[in-house]
N, C-alpha and C positions, 0 to 999 in steps of 0.2 A: 437617379443615384437607386441602384440597387440594393436591396437589403437581403442581409443575409439569413439563411433559415438558422432557428436555435438550434437546432439539430448538425448543423454543418460540424466540420473540424475547425478547432481552433490550434491551428499549429500541426507538426507531423505527427504521425502514429511513429512510438518509440519502443522499436522493438528488444525484447529483452533476451528472447530467445527462441527459437521457433518453435510456436503455437500459443507464447505467451507477448502480451504489448499491453502498453499503456497510453492514451491519449484524451484528449479533452474536446468537448464542444461547447459551444458559447451559451447553450442552456445552463448550463454549470460551470461553477468554479474549480469542483473536485475533478480529480483523474478519473477514470474511467479506466479497468482491465480487463481483455480480450482473452480469453483461452480457447484452444480449438478443442472442443469434446470428439475424439476419435472413436468412442464407442457410437453416437450417435450420428456425426458426421455432421457439425454445426458448429456454431461459436456459442461461447457463455459469456454474457458481459456485465458485470458488476461495478457497482461505486467501490474505489477504495475509501472514501472519505478521507484524502488526503488531498491538498492542494498544490503541496509541495513535491516535488519533481521524484526527491530522493525520497521522500519517507512514500509516495505514490508506488516506489518500484518494490519496497520493503513489503511493503500492504499488499502488494499483488505476489509475491513470491507466497507470502503467508495464505493466502485463497486460493492458489494453485495448491501449495502442499495438502492443505484439508480437503480439497476436493479430489485430489489423488489418494489420502489415506480412505475415502468413503469407497474408493473404487469407481468414482462416477466416471473419470476421464479413460481407465483401462478398457483396451478393446476385447472385446467378447471372444474367449477361446471359441475356436473355429467348432468343437466338440458341443460346444454349448448353444451354437447357433441355429433359430428357425432353418436355415438354409440347410445345414448339416442331415438335421429329420425330414426334411422335406426331399431332398437326393435318396436317402436311405429308403423311402416310400418309395418313389420312382424305380430304383433301383429292385425292391423286391417285385414291383410288377413287372417290372422286364425279365426277372428271372422266372417266373410263374407263366409268363408267355413263352419262353424258351422249353419250359417242360412241358406244354402243351394246356395247363390248369388255369392259363388265363387266357384274355383276350387281347388283339391288338388295339383295338379301338378303344378300349379301357384305358392304355397307354397312352393313347393319343390326348383321349381328354383329359388326364391327367397333367400330359405336358404342358398342354393348354392352359388347364388353369394355374398351374404354376408360373408360368414364362410370361403371358399374354404381358405386352409391353404397357397394356394403359391399364388392365384391372387387376393382371397376376397377384397371388398372394406373394411372391418373391419380389415383385417391385415394391412391396410395402413391407414385409416383415422379414427380408433376408438375412440382415446382420443385427436382428433383433435376439436378446438372450431370451429365451425361450424360459427361463426360467421365473424371468419379468414380466411376460405377457400376461395381460388380464383382459376380463370383459370391455373395460372400456377401451381399450386398442382394438379390439373387434369390432368395435360398434363405431369406432371412429374410421376404422378402414372401410365396412361397409358404407359408411357417408360417403367416403372418397370416392368410391365406386359408382355409386349413384350420381354425384356432381361428374363424373367422366363420361358416364355410359347408363343416362337416364332411360336408356331403350332397354337394355338386358333385361332377359326374361327371368322369369321368376323360378323357372326350372332351373337358370343356369346359379342364379344367388343361391339355391338350395346345393348344387354342386359345388359351389366354393365352400360353403357351409361345411359340408361332409369332407370335403378334403382338410380345409382347417382343422377339425375334430379331429382327422384321421392322425394327421401330423402330433398336434396334443397328445392323444390318445396313446402313441408310440414311445415319447418321451415320458409318459406318465409311466407305462409300462418297467420302462429302464430306471424308473426312480426318481428320475430327474425333476421330475414336477410332482406335487402332493395331488393338485386339482385342475381338473379341466376347465378352464375359462368359460361361463356361458355365454351361449351363441344365439342371439335372439333373431329368431326367423325374420325375413321382411314381411310386409303387409300384403295378402295376394293380390296383385291387380284386380280390377274389374274385366268383365269378360270384353267391355269395349276395348279398352287398355291392352288386353293381350292379344286384340285381332286388329292389330295396325296394318295398314297395306305393305307388303313390301317394296323396294324401290325396283323400278326398271326402264328399259331405256323405252321411248314411244318411237311408236313407227307406223308407216303407212298400210294401211287408211285411218287407222286410230287417229293420227295428224295428218297434215299436208305433207306434200311427197318432199316439198324443200324444208321441212322441219324435222323430216326421217331423223331422230338419232341415233337408231341403230347404224342406218347408211352413213353418218357424218364419224362413230367410231369407227369402222370399218374404213373409212376413209384415211382417219388421222392414224390408225395403223399401219397403211399402207405407205404415208408420208415419214412418219417415226423412222422407219427402214432405212431411209436414204440419208439420215441422219447420225450424227457420229456419238448417239446416247448409248450409255451404257449403265446395268445395274449390278453392283455387287461384282463390278469388272468383265461384266459379259454384256456385249452387244446386242440390242432389240434387234430381232432379224424379222422375217418374214414368219416364221414360226408362231409369234406370237397372233399374229392376224387369223391362221390357219387354226390355232388352237381355239381363238372365239368361237369362228363359224364351228368347228367340231363341236363345241359344248353346248352352243345352240342348238344344233340339229342332234345331239346325241342325248337331251333332258340329263346329262350326268350332273351330278354336284361337283364343284371346283375343288375337292379335298383331298389330303393324302389315300382315302381309302378308295376315291374312286376313279376321279380322272388323274391323278397323278401316280396311282398304282396299276393303271391299262397298261399292260403289255400287249406286244402284237398277238402271241398265241391266244389272247382272251377274243380275237376279232375274227367272225366269220362274213364273208361276203354272202347276201343271200339276193334273189332276184326273181321277179315276175313279168310274165306278158305285160305291156300296157295294153290298159284299151283303147287309148288315145292314137297311139301308134303304132308300128311293128317293132319298133325295138322294145328292148329289157328295160322297166325300170330295177336298179340295182341300190342297195341297203346292206348296210350291216347290223349283225346280230352281236351285242357285246355281251360278256360274260363280267359281271359286275360280282366280284369276291366276297370282299366283306365292305360292302355300301352301308350306312345308316340305320337301313331296314332290313340288314341282313344280305346273303344272295340272293341276287336277281338275274333275270336275261331283260336286255333291252335292246329291242327294234329302232333304229334310228331314220330320221330322213334321209334320203337320197341324197342331200348337199354334204351328207357327214362321208359317207363312201367315195364322192369325188374329191375333198380335202385330204383324206386318207392316201389315196393313190400318188397324189401330190407327195405326201408324208413320205411313203414309201421308196418314190424317187430320190428324194433327197437323202433319206438312210439308207443306199446302197447296203448289199449285203449284211442288213440285220437280220440276226437272229428270234427266233421265238419268244425268249426269255427278256430281249431289251425292252425297255421301256418306250412308248409311245414318244412322248412329250418331255424335252429336255433328258434324252438318255443316256448323256455324258455324266449327269449329278446320280451316281450311285444312291446318294442320302436323299431320300424322297420327301423328305420333313424341309430339306433344305431346298429343292426343287419347289416344292409347294411355295415357300417363301419367297422365290426368286419370280414366279408366274404373278403372285400376289402385288409386288413390289414392280414389276414392270408395268401392270393393268393400272395399278395406280397412278404413274408416269403416263398412262395413256390416258387417261381420265384428267390430268393438269392437263395436257397439250390438248385435247378435245374440248378443254372446259364443259366435261359432262359430270363435274364430282359429283352435283347433289342432284336429287331428284325435286325438280322444282314445286310439283303439285303436294307431294309429302312433307318436304324439307328434309327428307332422307337421306344419307351420304351415301353413294352408290359404292358396291363392292364389287368382285369377280362373282359372287354370289347374285348379280343382279343379272349376268348374263344367263343365268337356269328361269330365273324370274320371267324373264324376257321371253323363254322358248316356249315355256307355259302358257305365259298371256297368248303369244303370238300363235301357237296351236289351236288355243282354243276358239280365237276369233277367227283365224283365216280359212278354217274349215267351216265356215260357213253354219256353224251348229250340228255340221254331220259325225265329229269325231264323240267316239264312246267315252264318257269320262272318266267310267272305270278302267278300261283299257289302257288311256291316257295315264291316269292317276298307279295303276298295278306299274307301267311303264318305266315311270319315273322313280319309283320308289318312294310315293307319295299316299295321301286319300283322298277321296272325294271331298269330304269336310275341308281339308285343306284349299283345293282350288277354289273349294267356292268362298271360303273366308277370304282369301287372301287373292286371287285374281277374278272371279268371275263379277265380284261387285263392282269392281272398277274399270269393266268393259262394258263398252255398247252392246245392245242384243244384237245379234245379228240378223241379216234378212231375213233370214229362213223363220227365225224366232218372231220379227215382226208380222210377216207373212201369216204365220199361225195367229199371232193374235187378233189381224186384223181378217183373217174369213169369216164366214157364214157358211152354216151349216150344208147349204145347197150350189156352195162352190166345190 
């Protein structure tokens, strides 16, 4: 015999009108009232303290009137919402860029902090009445961020906190709120926690040839082009595979300001006579105009030049100002999202979503991490770390912290370790 839960419905839900209903559960003899709270997008459930249906309906009406009178159920006017002031802050930042007094990178960071799908401020506070936001709300928000993204850096938490305060300050300056809520800082993570390794794809000779994850990823990228796979209405084509190869051999960050900002006018072919053959070795010189570390010139590996020639063949009659990747998408933020979502699909198809050693989820950034690890290992210790760091827009400290510690010593390094002075 199946025993019913005490919380199961005892009979049907009786709708009084839209957003207002009564019902009973087996646990109680009294009817309950269920009221839709439009302001907070949730149901409010209370006991009517009545076991008679007619009297319960009357009690439900009274409870609804009481909540309405206290403005509990009313939707917050748009001009009092957190979203209104957040949008105003973003528009102000965009105007400053247009005037030449602001930086695009700052607008990009602001947009990310507001709109990030997992932990963005608007995901939590968008419809909140800014007049009612208190310290406890911010603390609750930061806890939810920690639960969703425990790996988020201390500096990212600081950026989120600063943005929240800027929005609240603008509301205070307009006289909407009197006091800005306290925003407790996160406990700074220990040095070891901040130095968590980056997820990348394991490659030969780091692993056996049959376990080469980078090759598996490219093979999957080739296969997926022959399937009817679409992302946001766009079919995944060979362009995705070429983009990954270009990214690996150019050391670029897969961001709006680096990879997706790259235009044909930013690329110059360079070459030198090969020491081993009579042929010339060809590579690319890239101008990164607004990278994470500012403007820089980046020399690629030869494979990037090969891929770029293929891209030029596909994009016949391209103009200097045309973008190299997803050129049909004028909105580069959209192009960025498109690239990320296509790559997520590729990770799903190739079953390479997680770095099994670190347990970290991989992203398009993992290709950059792979490129730095690959260049460090495959050069047999001959690569100049300072030159590699400058070329990639990073530092030797970052290379040592996140890559060198996870890589085996090169044969040359071991040879030096094992050598005797008279050898």
